[in-house]
N, C-alpha and C positions, 0 to 999 in steps of 0.2 A: 520810250525806253525799252531796250531789248530785255527779254526774260528767257529763262530756261526752265524746263519742267522735269520733275522726278515723280516717283510714285507717292512721295510724301508731300508734294505740293509744288508751288510755283515760286521761283526765286529770281531776284534781279541779277543779271550778269554784271560782271565787272566792266567798268568803263575802259576804253582803250587809251593808251598814252602814246601820243605822236609828237616827235620833236622835229624841228626844222633847223638845218645847219647850213652854213655857207659863209664865205668871207663877207665883209662889209660891202654892200652894193649888190649882193646876190639876189635880194628881193625877198628875204625870209619874212619880214614884217608885212609886206604887201600880201604875200600868200597866206600868212596866218589869218589876216582879216577876211580874205576871200573864202578860205576853207571853212572858217568858223561860220560864216553866213550860209555857205552851201549846206553844211551838216545840220544847222538849225532849220534850214528850209526843208530838209528831209525829215523833220520832226524829231530830231535827236537832241538830247541834252548835252550841251557843249560848254566847256570853260576854256578860254584862251588866256595865256599868260606868257611870261618872258623872263629871260635871265640876262644880266643881273635882275633880281626881282624888285618889286616895289617896296620891300621891307627895309628895315633900318640898315642891315648889312649891304643890301643891294644898292641903296641910295649912296652909301659911303663909297662903294666901288665906282659908281658913276662919277662922283666928284674926282676920284683919282684918275679915271680915264679922260676926264675933261681937262686934266692938267693941274688940278687943285690938290697939291700934296706931292710928296716924294717918297712913297713907300717902297720898301725892298720888294723885288719881284716875288720872292718866296712868300712874303706877307700877302701880296695880292692874290697869289694862287690859293693860299689858305682862306682868304676872304671869299673867293669864288666857291670853294668847296663848302665852306660854312653856310654861305647864302643858299647853296643848292640843298643842303640838308634841311635848313629851316624852311625853305620853299616847299620841299616835299611834305614836311610835317604840318605846315600851316595852310597850304593851298591845294596840294595835289592828291595825296594819298587818300584822304577821306572822300574826296569827290570820286575817285576811281572806285572805291568801295561802294559808293552809292549808285554806281552805274553811269556816272557822267564821263563823257569822253573829254580828255584834256589835250589841248594843243599847246606846245611850248616853243617859243622863238628862242633858240639856242639852249644847249644842255651840256652834257658831259663832253661830247665831241668838241665843243668850242674850247673847253679847258685844255684838252689834249692838243688842239691846234694852236691856240694862242699862248697859254701859259708855259707850254713846253719850249717856247722860243727863248725864255730867259730863266727858266728853272729846270732842274733835272727831270726829263720826261718820265722816268720811272717813279720818281717821287710824286709827280702830278697825278699819275695813275693810282698810286697808293692812297693818296688822300681823298680820292673820288671813288674808292672801291665799293663803298656801301650805298652809293646812289642807285636807286631802282633803274633797271634798264627800260628804255622805251619799248613799246610793242612794235613801233615802226619809226624809223628815222628817214626823213627825206633830205638828201644832200643836194642842195641847189648849187650846181657846179657852174661857175662862170669864170672867164678869163679876167685877169687883173685890169687890163686896159678898159674893158667894158664896165667893170665895177667902178673904176675910178671916174669914168665919164658920168655914170649915174650919180655918184657921190657929189661931183662938182655941180650937177644940175640941182641936186637936193639941198646941199649945204653951202654952195659957193666955195670959198677958199678955206672955210673953217674945217678943221680936222680933229678927230679924237686921236688918242695915243697910237692906235694900231692902223690908222687910215693913211698910211704912206706906202708908196709903190714898192719899195724894197721889202718892207715888212709884210705887206699883203701878198707879195710873191711867195715869201717863205711860209706864210700861213696857208696859202692855197696848196703849196706842196705838202704841207703837213696833213691837210684835209684829204688830199688825194691818197696819201699813204695810209691814213687811218681807215678810209672807206674802200681801199683796195682797187683804186682806179687802174693802177698799173701792176698790181701784184696781189698777194694775199691780204685780205681785209682784217684789220684788228677789231673793228666794230662793224656790225651789220647795218647797211643802209641801202635804200633805193636811190640811185643817182639820177637826178633830173637835169636836163640841159637847160640851164637858167639864162643862156644867151638869147633864148627865144623871147617872143612877146609875152607880157604878163599873162595874157589870156591863154596862150599855148602852154605856158608853164603851169598854170592853174589846172588845165585839162589833164596834163600828165600827172599832177599831184593827186587829182581826184581818182584817176584810174589806178594809181598805186595804192591809194587807201582802200578802194573798193576791192582790188585784187588780193591785197595782203591781209586785210582785216575783215573782209566781208561785211563792211558797214553799209 
C-alpha cells in the first residue's frame, strides 16, 4: 500500500478510483479482471466491482434489463443513480479512504450514454451530479459490428434491453460525444482502441493507468 510522509508522521494515501466504460461487447469486464490481477500482482490492494451493483437496487435493475418488468425510462434512470450512490457509500468510498484502489466496470458515463437515450440528458446529468468522479476513466472504444459479433459468441441470440444494433449505434455515438472523440469532451477519459486483441487492449490499459496515476 502506498504511503506519504510529512514531518508529523506517515500516512496512507487514498486509493485511486478507476472506471471502465464502453458499449456492450467492448470488453470492459474482461479487462476489469485482467487489470485487477495485474495490480494485485504488483502488490497493491485492489477491489473490483461493477454497475449495476450487486446490491438490492442493482439486482432489481438487472431484472428490468433482462426484460422482467416494464418500468418507465425515468424510473430506470433514477434506479441507476440511486444504485450508484448506494454503491459509493457501501462499497467504494471507505475502501478509497483506506488506500485500496477500486476498479469499476461501468459508472456515470454509462448513465450518460444509455439512460440519455430515453430520458432527458440534462436530467440524467442532474441526478448523477453528486457521484464522485473517477481518478481515471478508460473508454474502451469499439465499433458496433465487432461488439455484436462478440456478444453473439458470448450469449448466442439472447440479448438484454440495450444489446440491439440500432440502440448500440446510438449508445456508441453518445459515448464518443461524452468522451470527446470528435470534439470537446464532457467527461475526461483515456480512449482505448478496443477492436484490438484482449492482450493488446490490456497492455494499453496498463500503460494508461501507469501514466495517469503513477501506480
